[in-house]
C-alpha atoms as one frame of an Amber mdcrd trajectory, in Angstrom:
protein
   9.444 -14.772  79.416  11.902 -15.366  82.156  10.960 -18.352  83.499  10.386
 -19.891  80.743  12.923 -19.069  78.398  15.435 -17.945  81.220  15.960 -14.346
  79.758  13.779 -11.368  79.991  12.088  -9.305  77.065  14.611  -6.528  76.968
  17.320  -8.944  76.425  15.131 -10.979  74.410  14.628  -7.945  72.648  18.347
  -7.113  71.801  19.512 -10.107  70.941  18.128 -11.740  67.231  20.280 -14.956
  67.907  18.863 -15.675  71.374  15.288 -14.637  70.319  16.352 -17.059  67.114
  16.947 -19.787  69.196  13.622 -19.140  71.481  11.416 -18.762  68.954  12.699
 -22.914  66.943  12.785 -23.592  70.008   9.085 -22.702  70.988   7.913 -24.186
  67.415   9.549 -27.607  68.427   7.504 -27.206  71.421   4.902 -26.117  69.869
   5.191 -29.160  67.027   5.397 -31.394  69.492   2.235 -30.792  71.443   0.021
 -30.993  68.453   1.325 -34.813  67.790   0.760 -35.557  70.926  -3.157 -34.008
  70.983  -3.259 -36.183  67.556  -2.175 -39.036  69.059  -4.252 -38.872  71.671
  -7.477 -37.145  69.728  -7.006 -40.421  67.395  -6.844 -43.411  70.601  -8.984
 -41.829  71.918 -12.058 -41.533  69.709
């Protein structure tokens, strides 16, 4: 948690604002990775 997002699990658990910020970034990263995978699969199919 700390290396990926810069805060420890205890702080993540305590702060709703930080938790929401991290979860939003995770969701954006997930969508970006899915888009990259989709484009890759289309090019190599």
